[in-house]
C-alpha positions as CSV (number, residue, x, y, z in Angstrom):
1,M,10.9,5.4,-15.5
2,I,7.5,5.2,-13.8
3,R,7.2,8.1,-11.3
4,L,5.2,7.2,-8.2
5,I,4.3,8.2,-4.6
6,I,3.6,5.5,-2.1
7,D,1.1,6.3,0.7
8,T,1.5,3.8,3.5
9,D,0.4,2.7,7.0
10,I,3.7,0.8,7.4
11,G,4.2,-0.8,10.8
12,S,1.9,-3.7,11.6
13,D,1.6,-6.3,8.9
14,I,4.9,-6.8,7.1
15,D,3.5,-6.3,3.7
16,D,3.9,-2.5,3.6
17,A,7.6,-2.8,4.4
18,M,8.0,-5.5,1.7
19,A,6.2,-3.2,-0.8
20,L,8.4,-0.3,0.0
21,A,11.5,-2.5,-0.3
22,L,10.3,-3.7,-3.7
23,A,9.9,-0.2,-5.0
24,L,13.4,0.8,-3.6
25,R,14.9,-2.2,-5.4
26,S,13.2,-1.8,-8.8
27,P,15.3,0.4,-11.2
28,E,12.3,1.1,-13.5
29,L,10.5,2.9,-10.6
30,K,11.3,6.5,-9.6
31,L,10.0,6.9,-6.1
32,E,9.2,10.7,-5.9
33,G,8.3,10.4,-2.2
34,V,6.6,8.4,0.5
35,T,3.7,9.6,2.6
36,T,2.4,8.0,5.8
37,V,-1.1,7.7,7.1
38,Y,-3.3,6.4,10.0
39,G,-2.8,5.9,13.7
40,D,0.7,7.4,14.2
41,A,1.9,8.9,10.9
42,Q,5.0,10.3,12.6
43,L,6.2,6.9,13.8
44,R,5.4,5.4,10.4
45,A,7.4,8.2,8.7
46,K,10.4,7.3,10.9
47,M,10.1,3.7,9.8
48,V,10.1,4.7,6.1
49,S,13.1,6.9,6.7
50,K,15.0,4.0,8.3
51,M,14.2,1.7,5.4
52,I,15.3,4.3,2.8
53,Q,18.5,4.7,4.8
54,L,19.1,1.0,4.9
55,S,18.5,0.8,1.1
56,G,21.4,3.2,0.6
57,K,19.3,5.9,-0.9
58,S,19.1,9.5,0.5
59,D,17.1,11.6,-2.0
60,I,13.6,10.3,-1.4
61,P,11.4,12.7,0.7
62,V,9.2,11.2,3.5
63,M,6.2,13.1,4.8
64,A,3.8,12.3,7.6
65,G,0.1,12.7,7.0
66,L,-3.2,12.3,8.7
67,D,-3.5,10.2,11.8
68,R,-7.3,9.9,12.1
69,P,-10.0,8.9,9.6
70,L,-11.5,11.7,7.5
71,L,-14.5,12.3,9.8
72,G,-12.7,11.3,13.0
73,N,-15.5,8.8,13.6
74,R,-13.7,5.4,13.5
75,P,-11.6,3.6,16.1
76,I,-7.9,3.4,15.4
77,W,-6.3,-0.1,15.2
78,M,-2.6,-0.7,15.7
79,A,-1.0,-4.0,16.5
80,G,1.3,-2.5,19.2
81,H,4.6,-3.7,17.7
82,E,5.0,-0.9,15.1
83,G,8.7,-0.1,14.7
84,E,10.0,-3.1,16.6
85,G,12.7,-5.0,14.6
86,L,13.5,-1.8,12.6
87,L,13.9,1.2,14.9
88,E,16.6,1.4,17.6
89,P,15.8,2.9,21.0
90,G,16.5,6.6,21.0
91,E,17.4,6.6,17.3
92,E,17.2,10.0,15.6
93,L,15.4,9.8,12.3
94,R,14.4,12.9,10.5
95,F,11.8,13.3,7.7
96,D,10.4,16.2,5.6
97,S,8.4,18.8,7.6
98,R,5.9,19.2,4.8
99,H,2.5,17.6,5.3
100,A,1.7,14.5,3.2
101,V,-1.4,16.1,1.7
102,D,0.5,19.2,0.6
103,F,3.2,17.1,-1.0
104,I,0.7,14.9,-2.9
105,I,-1.2,17.9,-4.2
106,E,1.9,19.8,-5.2
107,T,3.6,16.8,-6.9
108,V,0.6,15.6,-8.9
109,M,-0.5,19.1,-10.0
110,N,3.0,20.1,-11.1
111,N,3.5,17.0,-13.1
112,P,0.2,16.3,-15.0
113,G,-0.2,12.8,-16.3
114,E,3.2,11.8,-14.8
115,I,2.6,10.6,-11.2
116,T,1.0,7.3,-10.1
117,L,-0.3,7.2,-6.6
118,I,0.1,3.9,-4.8
119,P,-2.1,4.0,-1.6
120,I,-1.4,0.8,0.4
121,G,-3.2,2.0,3.6
122,P,-6.4,3.7,4.5
123,L,-7.3,6.3,1.9
124,T,-7.5,9.3,4.2
125,N,-4.5,11.2,2.7
126,I,-5.7,10.6,-0.8
127,A,-9.3,11.7,-0.1
128,A,-8.1,14.8,1.7
129,S,-5.9,15.7,-1.3
130,L,-8.9,15.2,-3.7
131,I,-11.1,17.3,-1.5
132,R,-8.7,20.2,-1.4
133,E,-7.8,19.9,-5.1
134,P,-10.4,18.0,-7.1
135,K,-8.2,18.5,-10.3
136,I,-5.9,15.7,-8.9
137,A,-8.4,13.3,-10.4
138,S,-7.6,14.5,-14.0
139,H,-3.9,15.2,-13.3
140,V,-2.9,11.9,-11.8
141,K,-1.6,9.2,-14.2
142,E,-3.5,6.6,-12.2
143,I,-4.2,5.4,-8.7
144,V,-3.3,1.8,-8.1
145,L,-4.6,1.0,-4.6
146,M,-4.6,-1.9,-2.3
147,G,-8.1,-2.2,-0.8
148,G,-11.5,-3.7,-1.0
149,A,-12.8,-7.1,-2.1
150,T,-15.4,-8.0,-4.7
151,R,-15.5,-11.8,-3.8
152,L,-15.9,-12.5,-7.5
153,A,-12.8,-14.6,-7.9
154,D,-12.7,-18.3,-7.3
155,N,-11.7,-17.8,-3.6
156,G,-14.7,-15.5,-2.9
157,A,-16.3,-17.8,-0.3
158,D,-13.0,-17.7,1.7
159,I,-12.3,-14.0,2.0
160,R,-13.7,-11.3,4.2
161,V,-16.6,-9.1,3.0
162,V,-15.0,-6.0,4.4
163,E,-11.3,-5.3,3.8
164,H,-9.1,-3.5,6.4
165,N,-7.9,-0.4,4.5
166,I,-11.5,0.4,3.4
167,A,-13.0,-0.3,6.8
168,C,-10.5,2.0,8.6
169,D,-11.9,5.0,6.7
170,P,-14.9,4.1,4.4
171,E,-15.8,7.8,4.0
172,A,-12.4,8.5,2.5
173,A,-12.7,5.4,0.2
174,S,-16.0,6.7,-1.0
175,V,-14.4,10.0,-2.0
176,V,-11.6,8.3,-3.8
177,F,-13.7,5.8,-5.8
178,G,-16.2,8.6,-6.7
179,S,-13.5,11.1,-7.8
180,G,-13.4,10.1,-11.5
181,A,-9.6,9.4,-11.3
182,P,-8.3,6.3,-13.2
183,I,-8.2,3.6,-10.5
184,V,-6.9,0.1,-10.4
185,M,-8.2,-1.8,-7.4
186,V,-6.0,-4.6,-6.0
187,G,-8.3,-6.3,-3.6
188,L,-8.4,-9.4,-1.5
189,D,-9.6,-11.4,-4.5
190,V,-6.0,-11.4,-5.7
191,T,-3.9,-10.5,-2.7
192,M,-5.0,-13.5,-0.6
193,K,-3.6,-15.8,-3.3
194,V,-0.1,-14.4,-2.9
195,Q,1.7,-15.9,0.1
196,I,5.2,-16.0,1.4
197,T,6.5,-18.3,4.1
198,E,9.4,-19.1,6.4
199,K,11.3,-20.2,3.3
200,E,11.3,-16.7,1.8
201,R,12.1,-15.2,5.2
202,Q,15.2,-17.4,5.4
203,S,16.3,-16.4,1.9
204,L,16.3,-12.7,3.1
205,I,18.4,-13.7,6.1
206,D,20.9,-15.7,3.9
207,S,21.4,-12.6,1.7
208,N,23.0,-10.8,4.7
209,D,21.7,-7.5,3.2
210,P,21.0,-4.9,5.9
211,L,17.5,-4.0,4.6
212,N,16.6,-7.7,4.1
213,L,17.8,-8.6,7.6
214,K,15.4,-6.0,9.1
215,L,12.6,-7.3,6.9
216,A,13.2,-10.8,8.1
217,D,13.1,-9.6,11.7
218,M,9.8,-7.7,11.2
219,M,8.4,-10.7,9.4
220,E,9.2,-13.0,12.3
221,R,7.4,-10.6,14.7
222,W,4.3,-10.6,12.4
223,F,4.3,-14.4,12.2
224,G,4.3,-14.5,16.0
225,F,1.5,-11.9,16.1
226,V,-0.8,-13.8,13.7
227,K,0.3,-17.2,14.9
228,E,1.0,-18.4,11.4
229,Q,4.1,-19.3,9.4
230,H,2.9,-17.5,6.3
231,T,1.6,-14.1,5.3
232,Y,-0.1,-12.4,2.4
233,M,1.7,-10.0,0.0
234,H,-1.2,-7.5,-0.4
235,D,0.9,-4.4,-0.8
236,P,3.9,-5.8,-2.8
237,L,1.4,-7.1,-5.4
238,T,0.1,-3.6,-5.7
239,V,3.6,-2.1,-6.3
240,S,4.4,-5.0,-8.7
241,L,1.7,-4.0,-11.1
242,L,3.9,-1.0,-12.1
243,I,6.6,-3.4,-13.0
244,D,4.5,-6.1,-14.7
245,R,0.8,-5.5,-15.3
246,S,0.5,-9.0,-16.8
247,L,0.6,-10.5,-13.3
248,V,-3.1,-9.9,-13.0
249,Q,-6.3,-10.1,-15.0
250,T,-8.7,-7.3,-14.6
251,K,-12.3,-6.3,-15.4
252,K,-13.6,-2.8,-15.7
253,M,-16.5,-2.5,-13.2
254,R,-18.4,0.0,-11.1
255,I,-17.2,0.2,-7.5
256,E,-19.2,1.9,-4.8
257,V,-18.5,1.8,-1.0
258,E,-21.4,0.7,1.1
259,Y,-21.0,1.8,4.8
260,D,-22.8,3.1,7.9
261,H,-22.0,4.3,11.4
262,R,-20.7,1.0,12.7
263,P,-16.9,0.5,13.1
264,R,-16.2,-2.3,10.7
265,T,-18.2,-1.4,7.6
266,G,-17.1,-0.4,4.1
267,Q,-18.0,-3.1,1.6
268,T,-16.8,-2.5,-1.9
269,I,-19.7,-3.4,-4.2
270,A,-18.7,-4.2,-7.7
271,T,-21.3,-4.2,-10.6
272,L,-21.1,-4.4,-14.4
273,A,-22.6,-1.0,-14.8
274,D,-22.7,1.2,-18.0
275,N,-20.4,3.7,-16.3
276,P,-17.5,1.6,-14.8
277,N,-15.0,3.6,-12.8
278,V,-12.4,1.1,-11.6
279,E,-10.1,-1.6,-13.2
280,V,-10.7,-4.5,-10.8
281,C,-8.1,-7.2,-10.3
282,L,-9.7,-10.7,-10.3
283,E,-7.0,-13.2,-11.1
284,V,-3.2,-13.3,-10.4
285,D,-0.2,-15.3,-11.3
286,A,0.8,-15.7,-7.6
287,D,4.0,-17.8,-8.1
288,R,5.4,-15.4,-10.7
289,M,4.7,-12.5,-8.4
290,V,6.5,-14.1,-5.5
291,Q,9.5,-14.8,-7.7
292,L,9.6,-11.2,-8.9
293,L,9.4,-9.9,-5.3
294,I,12.1,-12.2,-3.9
295,S,14.4,-11.8,-6.9
296,R,14.3,-8.0,-6.5
297,L,14.9,-8.0,-2.8
298,L,17.9,-10.4,-3.3
299,K,19.0,-8.0,-6.2
300,E,18.9,-10.8,-8.8
301,G,18.6,-9.3,-12.2
302,A,17.3,-5.9,-10.9
């Protein structure tokens, strides 16, 4: 069993919810807890609690974390439809009263070498945990994070220079990448190659599973928001690496975060230095990853 904590900004793009569902439906993963970050961590914690409830599980703690970037100097972006398609008006959803940062520190420090952190949102909670307890870097098993872009893969000309999770809090990202912790970076180089479409959404509807029906509803809202009939599985790919690391090809590189005072900065600069600090994903078997994701959500061979 792989023990993990997911740190998420669930609520806008459907990929966070799909990643959480993948973790909930994967028997080889032991989800020790879920922490939420950015914008409205309390709302996001309610969304996580509802998804755990729909999955039929009841023993996974959910903690809200930091709403604002580490220095409080970046604008907050939210799509405006967070919770729609999942939460019911007036619904009472409780979650753990502990703070996300306290939970991360306590769990990692009490279980040295056992806990994998999966940040799939801005890195504010993770950075705050490392600042308060620097020994997390040596006690965590690894940090497998969705964030950044090297633009070194064959799709480099087509992807953004600055990725959302890093740009939302580049100061926090700099703390995490410079911490000395073992890090795997799942960036846009690979995640932009993993797409799902209306076909996959329909398969979730056909399953008539309560959790899958909510995922399909949220996916339809996201398709409407982005005015597309496909979306990218950034965060599910990140979770999937705990199930099958052979889905990606990686290269050990040095990652540094280049940023300034402007709102949308935070470029992850990758170099072949003598002191590499990150395992960077550069290639992915996208078809196999989508098959894994959908088969787990449909509970086929899980």
